[in-house]
C-alpha positions in Angstrom: 128.1 173.4 188.1 128.2 173.0 184.3 131.4 171.5 183.0 131.2 173.4 179.7 132.8 176.8 180.4 135.2 177.0 177.5 134.1 178.0 174.0 134.8 175.7 171.1 137.6 178.1 170.0 139.2 178.0 173.4 139.2 174.2 173.3 140.8 174.2 169.9 143.5 176.6 171.0 144.5 174.5 174.0 148.0 173.1 173.5 148.4 174.5 170.0 149.8 177.6 168.3 147.2 180.4 168.3 149.5 183.1 166.9 153.0 183.2 165.5 155.4 183.5 168.5 157.0 186.9 168.8 160.8 187.5 169.0 160.8 187.4 172.8 159.0 184.1 172.8 161.3 182.7 170.1 164.3 183.6 172.2 162.9 182.3 175.4 161.3 179.0 174.3 162.9 178.1 171.0 166.5 179.0 171.6 168.7 175.9 171.8 171.5 176.0 174.4 174.6 173.8 174.5 172.9 171.0 176.4 170.0 171.0 173.9 172.4 170.9 170.9 174.5 168.1 172.4 171.3 166.0 172.9 170.0 166.9 169.4 173.2 166.1 167.6 173.1 162.5 168.9 170.4 161.8 166.4 171.1 160.7 162.8 169.8 162.6 159.9 168.8 166.2 159.5 165.1 165.3 159.7 165.6 163.6 163.0 167.6 166.4 164.5 165.1 169.0 163.3 162.1 166.9 164.5 163.7 166.3 167.9 164.5 170.0 168.3 160.9 171.0 167.3 159.5 168.5 169.8 161.7 169.9 172.5 160.9 173.5 171.8 157.2 172.9 171.3 156.9 171.1 174.6 158.6 174.1 176.3 156.3 176.6 174.7 153.0 174.7 174.5 153.3 172.3 177.4 152.6 169.3 175.1 154.3 167.4 172.4 153.0 168.8 169.1 152.1 166.2 166.5 150.8 168.4 163.7 154.0 169.4 162.2 152.3 171.1 159.2 150.7 173.5 161.6 153.9 174.7 163.2 154.4 178.4 162.1 157.1 178.8 159.5 158.9 181.4 161.6 159.4 178.7 164.3 160.6 176.1 161.8 163.1 178.6 160.3 164.3 179.8 163.7 165.0 176.3 165.0 166.4 175.0 161.7 168.9 178.0 161.5 170.3 177.0 164.9 170.9 173.5 163.5 172.4 174.8 160.2 169.6 173.2 158.3 168.8 175.2 155.2 166.0 173.1 153.8 163.0 172.8 156.2 161.4 170.3 153.8 163.4 167.6 155.5 160.8 167.8 158.2 158.4 165.8 156.0 160.5 162.7 156.6 160.4 163.0 160.4 156.9 161.8 161.1 157.1 158.8 158.7 158.2 156.4 161.5 155.8 156.8 164.5 158.1 154.9 166.9 160.7 157.7 166.4 158.2 160.2 167.7 157.5 158.2 170.9 161.2 157.5 171.4 161.9 161.2 171.2 159.1 162.0 173.6 160.5 159.5 176.1 164.0 160.9 175.7 162.9 164.5 176.2 160.8 163.7 179.2 163.8 161.9 180.8 166.4 164.4 179.9 164.4 167.5 180.9 162.3 166.2 183.8 158.9 166.5 182.2 156.1 164.6 184.0 152.6 163.5 183.5 149.8 165.0 185.5 148.9 161.7 187.0 152.5 161.3 188.4 152.4 160.9 192.2 152.6 164.4 193.5 152.1 166.7 190.6 148.3 166.3 190.3 148.0 166.8 194.1 150.1 170.0 193.9 148.0 171.5 191.1 144.7 170.6 192.9 145.9 172.2 196.1 146.9 175.4 194.2 143.6 175.6 192.4 141.6 174.8 195.6 143.5 177.6 197.5 142.7 180.1 194.7 139.1 179.1 194.5 138.6 179.3 198.3 140.2 182.7 198.6 138.8 184.3 195.5 135.8 183.2 193.5 137.6 183.0 190.1 135.7 182.3 186.9 136.2 178.7 185.7 138.0 179.9 182.6 140.5 182.0 184.7 141.1 179.0 186.8 141.6 176.9 183.7 144.2 179.4 182.4 146.0 179.4 185.7 146.1 175.6 185.7 147.5 175.5 182.1 150.2 178.1 183.0 151.0 176.2 186.2 151.4 173.0 184.3 153.8 174.5 181.7 155.8 176.3 184.4 156.2 173.1 186.4 157.1 170.9 183.4 154.0 168.8 183.6 152.6 167.8 180.2 149.2 169.1 179.5 146.4 166.5 179.9 143.5 166.4 177.5 141.4 169.5 177.5 138.4 167.6 178.9 140.5 166.2 181.7 141.5 169.7 182.8 138.0 171.0 182.4 136.7 168.3 184.7 139.5 168.9 187.2 138.6 172.6 187.4 134.9 171.9 187.8 135.6 169.3 190.6 137.9 171.7 192.5 135.3 174.5 192.3 132.5 172.2 193.4 134.5 171.0 196.4 135.2 174.6 197.4 131.6 175.5 197.0 130.5 172.5 199.2 132.9 173.5 201.9 131.6 177.1 201.8 128.0 175.9 202.1 128.9 173.6 205.0 130.6 176.5 206.8 127.6 178.7 206.2 125.2 176.1 207.4 
């Protein structure tokens, strides 16, 4: 089976903002509750608080830590900044100057909110089992299975792996299901 089933545009859209989030998405993924605010307010400086909040909300929405802060829609920036009483979103320019801060914030968010990597013990197995069941029961297109996997990862607080990793995983699961089918038919 060919491994290239996504278009170039689909690969570029993976784990990034494709459109400006609507009001419902802003309220669901970008709203900061009391626990969020308590964790955010532990950080010094407006730029660190806004950066941390954006990392947190982006990982909720996209399933990955977003590193291209200049590509975050302005509506998202304004929505999150307003909750932190930050009037000037230009402070965000200072956030990414120290790379260690980004990695420290990633680690803190993962620990506080229970985000895991795909290669963590049971998460990869659970996803493969789900995809295999779907492939065995219904012959879904690879792109539909890819979308299912992406959605499953986000819902289960598993950080998205690289796009090629997920493409290969989908291809391997489909190939395994196909081999099983051919063995049964033979």
